[in-house]
N, CA, C and O of each residue as an XYZ file, in Angstrom:
344
protein
N    -106.959   -111.508    -86.151
C    -107.402   -111.078    -84.729
C    -108.777   -110.607    -84.925
O    -109.148   -109.937    -85.888
N    -109.600   -111.050    -83.827
C    -111.028   -110.749    -83.929
C    -111.308   -109.212    -83.408
O    -110.447   -108.609    -82.766
N    -112.222   -108.792    -83.643
C    -112.777   -107.395    -83.048
C    -113.093   -107.431    -81.842
O    -113.243   -106.321    -81.332
N    -113.298   -108.571    -80.994
C    -113.767   -108.671    -79.726
C    -112.721   -108.480    -78.533
O    -112.995   -108.401    -77.336
N    -111.486   -108.425    -79.119
C    -110.432   -108.221    -77.943
C    -109.368   -107.191    -78.373
O    -109.353   -106.731    -79.514
N    -108.453   -106.833    -77.391
C    -107.368   -106.035    -77.667
C    -106.129   -106.638    -77.118
O    -106.241   -107.512    -76.258
N    -105.000   -106.273    -77.514
C    -103.735   -106.597    -77.016
C    -103.023   -105.501    -76.435
O    -102.824   -104.472    -77.080
N    -102.613   -105.660    -75.220
C    -101.774   -104.651    -74.481
C    -100.487   -105.218    -74.028
O    -100.287   -106.427    -73.910
N     -99.604   -104.267    -73.774
C     -98.301   -104.739    -73.033
C     -98.412   -104.245    -71.637
O     -98.723   -103.072    -71.429
N     -98.184   -105.043    -70.709
C     -98.252   -104.834    -69.242
C     -96.758   -104.731    -68.678
O     -96.045   -105.730    -68.586
N     -96.360   -103.521    -68.328
C     -94.969   -103.347    -67.749
C     -95.078   -103.501    -66.371
O     -95.997   -102.998    -65.725
N     -94.062   -104.267    -65.821
C     -94.145   -104.566    -64.327
C     -92.959   -104.087    -63.616
O     -91.850   -104.131    -64.147
N     -93.140   -103.648    -62.482
C     -92.001   -102.975    -61.641
C     -92.154   -103.597    -60.335
O     -93.208   -104.076    -59.915
N     -91.034   -103.562    -59.712
C     -90.960   -104.033    -58.075
C     -91.396   -105.316    -57.921
O     -90.919   -106.316    -58.459
N     -92.525   -105.242    -57.002
C     -93.157   -106.528    -56.530
C     -93.789   -107.231    -57.692
O     -93.733   -108.460    -57.718
N     -94.309   -106.657    -58.533
C     -95.010   -107.403    -59.824
C     -93.867   -107.978    -60.671
O     -94.023   -109.119    -61.106
N     -92.840   -107.377    -60.928
C     -91.670   -107.981    -61.568
C     -91.203   -109.148    -60.876
O     -91.011   -110.178    -61.523
N     -90.992   -109.111    -59.610
C     -90.361   -109.977    -58.735
C     -91.369   -111.279    -58.769
O     -90.921   -112.414    -58.935
N     -92.613   -111.039    -58.617
C     -93.678   -112.213    -58.620
C     -93.548   -113.025    -59.907
O     -93.545   -114.254    -59.849
N     -93.433   -112.336    -61.137
C     -93.592   -113.036    -62.357
C     -92.252   -113.375    -62.927
O     -92.116   -114.277    -63.754
N     -91.312   -112.683    -62.502
C     -89.879   -112.846    -62.937
C     -89.668   -112.289    -64.310
O     -88.720   -112.698    -64.981
N     -90.476   -111.399    -64.761
C     -90.526   -110.751    -66.057
C     -90.775   -109.157    -65.872
O     -91.428   -108.702    -64.932
N     -90.239   -108.452    -66.774
C     -90.347   -106.971    -66.683
C     -91.628   -106.610    -67.608
O     -92.184   -105.518    -67.493
N     -92.039   -107.539    -68.484
C     -93.315   -107.162    -69.134
C     -93.921   -108.342    -69.870
O     -93.238   -109.238    -70.365
N     -95.303   -108.285    -69.916
C     -95.857   -109.388    -70.545
C     -97.007   -108.848    -71.506
O     -97.465   -107.722    -71.310
N     -97.453   -109.613    -72.500
C     -98.597   -109.242    -73.450
C     -99.814   -109.844    -72.890
O     -99.792   -110.976    -72.408
N    -100.859   -109.134    -72.937
C    -102.210   -109.703    -72.469
C    -103.214   -109.318    -73.563
O    -103.259   -108.232    -74.141
N    -103.999   -110.361    -73.753
C    -105.177   -110.178    -74.649
C    -106.404   -109.996    -73.683
O    -106.571   -110.701    -72.688
N    -107.161   -109.088    -74.033
C    -108.190   -108.570    -73.017
C    -109.533   -108.271    -73.892
O    -109.437   -107.902    -75.062
N    -110.658   -108.435    -73.318
C    -111.902   -108.139    -74.212
C    -111.882   -106.593    -74.171
O    -111.363   -105.869    -73.322
N    -112.594   -106.246    -75.326
C    -112.820   -104.761    -75.529
C    -113.576   -104.182    -74.447
O    -114.551   -104.800    -74.018
N    -113.201   -102.918    -73.885
C    -113.891   -102.405    -72.871
C    -113.266   -102.636    -71.505
O    -113.769   -102.147    -70.494
N    -112.094   -103.434    -71.476
C    -111.468   -103.760    -70.134
C    -110.803   -102.431    -69.677
O    -110.204   -101.693    -70.459
N    -110.950   -102.193    -68.405
C    -110.394   -101.041    -67.799
C    -108.957   -101.302    -67.184
O    -108.496   -102.440    -67.104
N    -108.361   -100.309    -66.807
C    -106.932   -100.618    -66.280
C    -107.087   -101.454    -65.032
O    -106.427   -102.487    -64.921
N    -107.842   -101.102    -64.175
C    -107.909   -101.882    -62.892
C    -108.476   -103.368    -63.164
O    -108.124   -104.277    -62.412
N    -109.240   -103.582    -64.101
C    -109.667   -104.945    -64.495
C    -108.562   -105.762    -64.985
O    -108.507   -106.969    -64.751
N    -107.619   -105.088    -65.705
C    -106.553   -105.778    -66.138
C    -105.582   -106.198    -65.015
O    -104.979   -107.272    -65.005
N    -105.488   -105.176    -64.010
C    -104.755   -105.564    -62.767
C    -105.366   -106.662    -61.985
O    -104.673   -107.542    -61.474
N    -106.621   -106.625    -61.886
C    -107.473   -107.736    -61.246
C    -107.064   -109.077    -61.832
O    -106.729   -110.061    -61.172
N    -107.137   -108.989    -63.205
C    -106.872   -110.416    -63.974
C    -105.487   -110.857    -63.559
O    -105.353   -112.041    -63.249
N    -104.487   -110.087    -63.516
C    -103.009   -110.492    -63.066
C    -103.206   -110.953    -61.554
O    -102.749   -112.037    -61.192
N    -103.811   -110.215    -60.777
C    -103.927   -110.663    -59.400
C    -104.667   -112.055    -59.212
O    -104.312   -112.869    -58.360
N    -105.609   -112.234    -59.985
C    -106.291   -113.482    -59.992
C    -105.310   -114.689    -60.246
O    -105.443   -115.771    -59.673
N    -104.304   -114.408    -61.163
C    -103.175   -115.349    -61.475
C    -102.141   -115.485    -60.424
O    -101.524   -116.529    -60.207
N    -101.977   -114.298    -59.742
C    -100.815   -114.214    -58.663
C    -101.572   -113.619    -57.526
O    -101.528   -112.394    -57.407
N    -102.278   -114.340    -56.655
C    -103.141   -113.957    -55.473
C    -102.231   -113.120    -54.496
O    -102.676   -112.129    -53.917
N    -100.977   -113.549    -54.344
C    -100.133   -112.939    -53.400
C     -99.971   -111.263    -53.634
O     -99.569   -110.472    -52.781
N    -100.349   -110.968    -54.883
C    -100.147   -109.495    -55.178
C    -101.351   -108.637    -54.862
O    -101.363   -107.442    -55.155
N    -102.379   -109.248    -54.258
C    -103.550   -108.594    -53.847
C    -103.492   -107.603    -52.952
O    -104.299   -106.673    -52.939
N    -102.447   -107.746    -52.069
C    -102.236   -106.828    -51.063
C    -101.624   -105.430    -51.505
O    -101.642   -104.462    -50.745
N    -101.075   -105.385    -52.797
C    -100.574   -104.218    -53.433
C    -101.596   -103.571    -54.170
O    -101.371   -102.414    -54.526
N    -102.777   -104.146    -54.495
C    -103.804   -103.465    -55.378
C    -104.289   -102.168    -55.178
O    -104.386   -101.384    -56.122
N    -104.663   -101.813    -53.807
C    -105.186   -100.508    -53.461
C    -104.082    -99.410    -53.471
O    -104.412    -98.224    -53.479
N    -102.868    -99.764    -53.471
C    -101.789    -98.662    -53.385
C    -100.898    -98.675    -54.731
O     -99.878    -97.989    -54.795
N    -101.294    -99.424    -55.725
C    -100.665    -99.297    -57.008
C    -101.229    -98.267    -57.818
O    -102.448    -98.154    -57.940
N    -100.340    -97.441    -58.431
C    -100.744    -96.411    -59.463
C    -100.613    -97.105    -60.773
O     -99.787    -97.974    -61.050
N    -101.586    -96.582    -61.580
C    -101.626    -97.168    -63.004
C    -101.267    -96.060    -63.951
O    -101.616    -94.885    -63.835
N    -100.540    -96.566    -64.884
C    -100.177    -95.644    -66.145
C    -100.469    -96.148    -67.482
O    -100.206    -97.326    -67.725
N    -100.954    -95.438    -68.334
C    -101.144    -95.862    -69.670
C    -100.479    -94.898    -70.571
O    -100.745    -93.696    -70.571
N     -99.542    -95.502    -71.395
C     -98.876    -94.795    -72.401
C     -98.153    -93.594    -71.854
O     -98.262    -92.506    -72.418
N     -97.419    -93.752    -70.773
C     -96.600    -92.609    -70.090
C     -97.442    -91.753    -69.224
O     -96.813    -90.887    -68.617
N     -98.686    -91.794    -69.034
C     -99.591    -90.936    -68.247
C    -100.246    -91.628    -67.098
O    -100.777    -92.710    -67.353
N    -100.290    -91.224    -65.999
C    -101.055    -91.760    -64.935
C    -102.340    -91.804    -65.261
O    -102.716    -90.922    -66.033
N    -103.275    -92.729    -64.823
C    -104.659    -92.712    -65.257
C    -105.578    -93.270    -64.097
O    -105.152    -94.013    -63.213
N    -106.853    -92.843    -64.193
C    -107.787    -93.457    -63.154
C    -107.890    -94.938    -63.424
O    -107.590    -95.476    -64.490
N    -108.340    -95.530    -62.357
C    -108.553    -97.107    -62.551
C    -109.578    -97.480    -63.440
O    -109.577    -98.604    -63.941
N    -110.561    -96.552    -63.716
C    -111.637    -96.998    -64.589
C    -111.293    -96.485    -66.054
O    -112.210    -96.421    -66.872
N    -110.052    -96.131    -66.397
C    -109.695    -95.782    -67.701
C    -109.855    -96.975    -68.678
O    -109.266    -98.019    -68.396
N    -110.572    -96.907    -69.755
C    -110.768    -98.053    -70.717
C    -109.431    -98.276    -71.591
O    -108.938    -97.345    -72.228
N    -108.892    -99.542    -71.577
C    -107.774    -99.618    -72.335
C    -108.211    -99.744    -73.869
O    -109.328   -100.128    -74.215
N    -107.098    -99.340    -74.815
C    -107.312    -99.380    -76.225
C    -106.272   -100.456    -76.749
O    -105.274   -100.714    -76.077
N    -106.516   -101.061    -77.927
C    -105.571   -102.018    -78.478
C    -104.274   -101.263    -78.674
O    -104.266   -100.132    -79.160
N    -103.072   -101.957    -78.258
C    -101.768   -101.431    -78.374
C    -101.359   -100.710    -77.292
O    -100.159   -100.434    -77.272
N    -102.093   -100.299    -76.309
C    -101.719    -99.724    -75.065
C    -100.709   -100.347    -74.292
O    -100.520   -101.563    -74.320
N     -99.969    -99.449    -73.514
C     -98.857    -99.975    -72.692
C     -99.548    -99.596    -71.160
O     -99.776    -98.435    -70.822
N     -99.792   -100.607    -70.435
C    -100.222   -100.398    -69.029
C     -99.004   -100.645    -68.055
O     -98.349   -101.687    -68.055
N     -98.777    -99.576    -67.232
C     -97.625    -99.760    -66.372
C     -98.256    -99.798    -64.840
O     -99.052    -98.956    -64.422
N     -97.808   -100.814    -64.152
C     -98.241   -101.036    -62.720
C     -97.187   -100.527    -61.869
O     -96.115   -101.132    -61.884
N     -97.334    -99.424    -61.068
C     -96.396    -98.874    -60.279
C     -96.775    -98.862    -58.829
O     -97.502    -97.993    -58.345
N     -96.201    -99.965    -58.081
C     -96.421   -100.031    -56.765
C     -95.547    -99.108    -55.961
O     -94.559    -98.565    -56.455
N     -95.957    -98.927    -54.616
C     -95.176    -97.889    -53.924
C     -93.597    -98.490    -53.686
O     -93.333    -99.686    -53.564
N     -92.693    -97.462    -53.654
C     -91.265    -97.883    -53.498
C     -90.766    -97.561    -52.223
O     -90.745    -96.373    -51.900
N     -90.333    -98.478    -51.393
C     -89.814    -98.155    -50.108
C     -88.383    -97.668    -50.224
O     -87.561    -98.169    -50.992
N     -88.148    -96.665    -49.414
C     -86.877    -95.985    -49.138
C     -85.932    -96.854    -48.286
O     -86.446    -97.737    -47.599
N     -84.558    -96.679    -48.269
C     -83.853    -97.364    -47.449
C     -83.377    -96.519    -46.259
O     -82.686    -97.028    -45.376
């Protein structure tokens, strides 16, 4: 592995899980990538998810984080869209 990238686990819930058909994926990202940049990368692959971007909470390693939080190698990034009640 080169020193120019990191590997993270992206945990998916609700609309994200439905769109990808998976509960988690591995992503290789450049060093210095922020949580919101990782989400933007996913949205670039699945444009229908763009409408959820501004209302999705981001979590890293079981803590809610600011969108500009820089990810580290081995982090678990969780995308938490709003949940609608019945």
